[in-house]
C-alpha positions as CSV (number, residue, x, y, z in Angstrom):
1,M,44.9,28.5,199.2
2,V,41.5,28.4,197.4
3,M,39.4,31.7,196.5
4,I,36.2,32.4,197.7
5,T,33.5,35.1,196.2
6,T,31.9,37.3,197.3
7,T,29.1,39.3,195.3
8,I,27.1,41.9,197.5
9,Y,23.6,42.9,196.3
10,F,22.4,46.2,197.1
11,S,18.8,47.9,196.8
12,N,20.7,50.5,193.4
13,N,21.2,46.5,191.4
14,V,24.5,47.2,192.5
15,M,26.6,44.2,192.3
16,I,30.2,44.0,193.9
17,H,32.5,40.5,193.4
18,R,35.5,39.8,195.9
19,Q,37.4,37.5,196.4
20,V,38.6,36.4,200.1
21,S,40.6,34.3,201.4
22,L,39.4,30.8,203.1
23,R,39.2,31.3,206.2
24,R,37.4,34.6,205.8
25,A,35.0,32.8,204.6
26,V,33.8,29.9,206.8
27,S,33.4,33.2,208.9
28,L,31.0,34.8,206.0
29,M,28.8,32.1,206.2
30,D,27.2,32.5,209.3
31,H,26.4,35.6,208.7
32,A,23.1,37.1,208.7
33,S,22.3,38.2,205.0
34,A,24.3,35.3,203.7
35,I,23.0,33.5,200.7
36,V,24.9,30.0,199.4
37,P,24.1,29.3,195.6
38,P,22.3,25.6,195.5
39,E,24.9,25.0,192.2
40,A,28.4,26.0,193.6
41,E,30.5,24.2,194.2
42,L,31.7,23.0,197.7
43,H,35.2,22.6,199.2
44,E,36.8,20.8,202.0
45,V,37.5,22.8,205.5
46,H,40.1,20.5,207.6
47,S,40.5,21.0,211.6
48,P,41.7,19.0,213.9
49,S,38.5,17.9,215.1
50,R,36.1,18.3,212.4
51,V,35.3,18.9,208.3
52,V,33.3,21.9,207.0
53,L,31.9,22.8,203.7
54,V,32.0,26.2,202.2
55,P,31.0,26.6,199.4
56,A,33.0,28.6,196.6
57,Q,30.4,31.7,195.5
58,I,28.5,32.9,198.8
59,I,26.4,36.5,197.3
60,F,25.7,38.6,200.6
61,A,22.5,41.0,200.0
62,I,22.4,44.1,201.3
63,N,19.7,46.9,201.3
64,R,21.8,49.7,203.0
65,A,25.5,49.5,203.0
66,F,27.4,51.9,205.0
67,I,30.1,53.8,202.8
68,P,32.5,55.1,205.7
69,Q,33.0,58.8,203.8
70,L,36.8,58.9,203.0
71,P,39.3,60.4,206.3
72,Q,41.0,63.7,204.8
73,P,44.4,63.3,204.8
74,N,47.2,64.8,206.7
75,K,51.6,63.4,208.3
76,R,50.1,60.9,209.5
77,S,48.1,58.3,206.8
78,I,50.1,59.8,204.3
79,Y,53.1,58.4,206.2
80,E,51.2,55.4,206.6
81,R,51.1,55.3,203.6
82,E,53.8,55.4,202.2
83,K,55.6,53.6,205.0
84,G,57.5,56.3,205.5
85,H,59.9,56.3,202.3
86,C,59.9,59.4,201.1
87,A,57.9,59.2,197.4
88,Y,61.3,60.8,195.4
89,C,64.6,59.3,196.3
90,D,62.9,55.9,198.5
91,R,64.8,56.0,201.7
92,W,63.5,56.2,204.3
93,I,62.2,58.8,206.8
94,A,61.7,59.0,210.7
95,Y,58.9,60.5,211.8
96,A,59.9,63.5,212.8
97,A,61.7,63.8,210.1
98,A,58.9,64.0,207.3
99,T,57.7,66.3,205.2
100,L,53.9,66.3,202.9
101,D,54.8,67.6,199.7
102,H,51.9,69.1,197.2
103,I,53.1,67.4,193.5
104,V,51.3,70.3,191.8
105,P,51.9,72.8,194.0
106,Q,48.7,74.5,196.3
107,S,50.5,78.0,194.5
108,L,50.0,75.9,190.6
109,G,46.6,74.9,191.7
110,G,47.0,71.7,193.7
111,G,44.1,70.5,195.9
112,S,45.5,69.3,199.6
113,T,44.4,65.8,198.7
114,W,45.1,61.7,198.2
115,E,46.4,62.2,195.4
116,N,48.2,65.8,195.3
117,L,50.2,64.5,198.2
118,V,52.9,62.1,199.4
119,N,55.4,61.3,201.7
120,C,58.8,63.5,201.2
121,C,62.3,63.7,202.7
122,Q,63.3,67.7,203.1
123,R,65.7,67.5,200.7
124,C,63.7,66.8,197.3
125,N,61.0,68.8,199.1
126,Q,63.3,71.7,199.0
127,R,64.7,70.5,195.7
128,K,61.5,70.4,194.0
129,G,60.7,73.6,195.4
130,G,57.5,75.4,194.0
131,R,57.3,73.2,190.8
132,T,55.5,69.9,189.4
133,P,58.0,66.9,189.5
134,E,58.5,67.3,185.9
135,G,59.2,71.7,185.8
136,A,61.4,70.2,189.3
137,H,62.8,66.6,186.2
138,M,62.7,64.9,189.3
139,H,60.1,61.2,189.5
140,L,57.9,59.9,191.6
141,L,58.7,56.7,192.7
142,I,54.8,55.8,193.3
143,Q,50.5,55.8,192.4
144,P,49.9,58.0,195.5
145,G,45.8,57.5,195.8
146,P,43.5,57.4,198.0
147,P,43.1,54.3,201.5
148,K,41.2,51.0,200.9
149,V,37.8,51.3,202.5
150,R,36.1,49.0,203.2
151,L,31.5,48.7,203.1
152,R,29.0,46.4,205.5
153,A,26.0,45.9,206.0
154,E,23.9,49.0,207.6
């Protein structure tokens, strides 16, 4: 599999370099703001009916980009992020039996953020109680974080 580098230039001199698959690069070549550098290496893509030349680098010149706001975390989104597994014991939990756990409890100043919420089984949530994982002698098996968002041209 050949990876194609796409570079996105914004008007405020910000550049974003991303690796995309060859299939995605073929679809991006026809985009209105795509620029193919003249010195770019070309890769051949063979299909049953034709051969397509795809450049190794595609540049997107975008004046503005829509950067989506992160949604607020909720039980469903945290459950999906962890693929239904408990963050402490790694057991799979049915959605109805899953609970949200604040890593740093709200009573100790922890917020309801993507980095502070994890999916947890009822047993581990009760064992942890209103303490931090270190205070409860429990170990987080995941590193929680926000979901990935995609940039798109406005």
